[in-house]
Structures are given as C-alpha cells and as structure tokens.
N, C-alpha and C positions, 0 to 999 in steps of 0.2 A: 835337067828338070829338076825339079824341086818336091824331093817327098815325105810328108807328115806321115807317120806316122802311132796310131790308134789304138795298136790291137796289147790285146789285154789276154792273160790266162782264163782269168772266173772276173764274173758280174756278174754284178745284182741282177734280176729280175726286174721288170719294170712295176708288171703285173701281179707280181707274188711277196716278189721279196727277195726267194732265192737263188746262193753264191750256187750257179752259172758256170761251166767248163766251156773254152771254145768248140769250138763245131767245123771252123774251117776262117778264111779271113780271104776279108774282099779287097779288089783292086780298083779303085775309080777317077780316075782321071777327069779336073775341070778345071777350065786357067791353064792347061799347059804345067799343074802340077799334081803331081801324084797324093791319093789319099790312103794308107791303109787303114780299112775296117771291120773289127770281130767280126765273127759270125754267132750269136749264142746259140742253145738249143733248151730250154726249162726243160726238166722232164713232170715238174708240178700241172704246168697251165698246158702243155704241151704245142708252145706254140719259137718260136727264132725271131729276134731282135738284136739289134746292133752298135754297138757302141762310136765315141764319136763322133762330133758335131754331124746335123744336119747340114747336106750338102748338098736338097733336091731340092729343097726351095726356097725363096726372094727370103720368113722372113723366120724370126730367134726365135727359140719359146717362149721368148718374156713378152713379147706381142705376141703371142696368138694367147699365149694365158692371160694377160692381161682382155686380152675382146672377148674371151670363154666367157673370163669374168664378169666385165661391165656387158653383161647378153644375160647369160642366167640369174649372176648373183644380185646383180642392184639391175638388172630389170632393165634394160635399156635397151633399146630398136638397135636396131642391126645400125640406122642411117645414122642414130647420133653415137656406136661403137663406131662406125668407121666416121663420123669426124674426129674423136677423142683418141683414135688412136694415128689418125691424120695428126692433130697438134702434137702427141709427146712425141714423137720419132722423123712429122713431116713428110713423110711420106704416105701416099693418100694409102689406105687394105678394099681393096673393093670391098662389097657388102657378095656376094653369092661365097667369097672363098672366109668373109666368117660367119658364115650361111653354115659351109662346109666344117669350119673348124666346132660350132654347135656345135653339127649332126655328130657330126667325129666321138664329140666328150659325151654327148646322152647314147650312144651305139654300146660307148666302150662301160659307159655306168652300168647299161641292162645291165650286159651279157658277166661285170662284176658282182652284183644284186645275186643273178641265175649261174657264177661260183659259189655263190654264200651259201645261198638253199641249199644247192647240189650239197656241199660237203657237209 
C-alpha cells in the first residue's frame, strides 16, 4: 500500500496564523493509499485543524475559492457560477454545493468579525 506523509511538527493556524504544535496524527485510507495527516490545536482560537490535502471532497481549494468569489465578490447567481465552473474545469458543480460553500464562507466571516470585535 502506498503511503503519503503530510505530518508536520508545527503549522500555522488557518484562522489566526499562530504557529501551532502537532496534537496527533490522523490516518486516512482512500483509493488504497494511506494518507498521514497532522492534527494541530490552536491555543488562541481553541480549534483543531489538519494539514495536507483535502481528501474528503471532490473539488480542490482553487475550484471552491473561484466559485465563492464569483458569487460573493462578482455578484453572479449560483446558476451562472455553476456554468462558469463547468467551463473552467470541465466538470459540473451542483448549485447546492456552491450554495453550501458560500454559506460556510459567510459563517466564517461572521465568526472572524465576532472574534475581532471581542479582541
């Protein structure tokens, strides 16, 4: 079995940027490949995060960011953003998927604003 190793001793928190120590190692097996990922804990945000590639979803971060940017920053409808994604990557991205990405993005923005106002 092939093994990919994405373990890091320290990694920056994706929320606040603080360098965090490794808490544990997570083992994921997908398509007969074992992936080792580090699980880190941020003492400032009090949140856990992992390093390495996103193995759970079909779409990479570039596709997600582009679709969210089209909807939020450029004001496109979900339907037009879906069609633009299909044109860009040759793969249909469902409207519900883009909608959930946009909702998650907005929720993170609200959380970050709340944290900034409390600091």
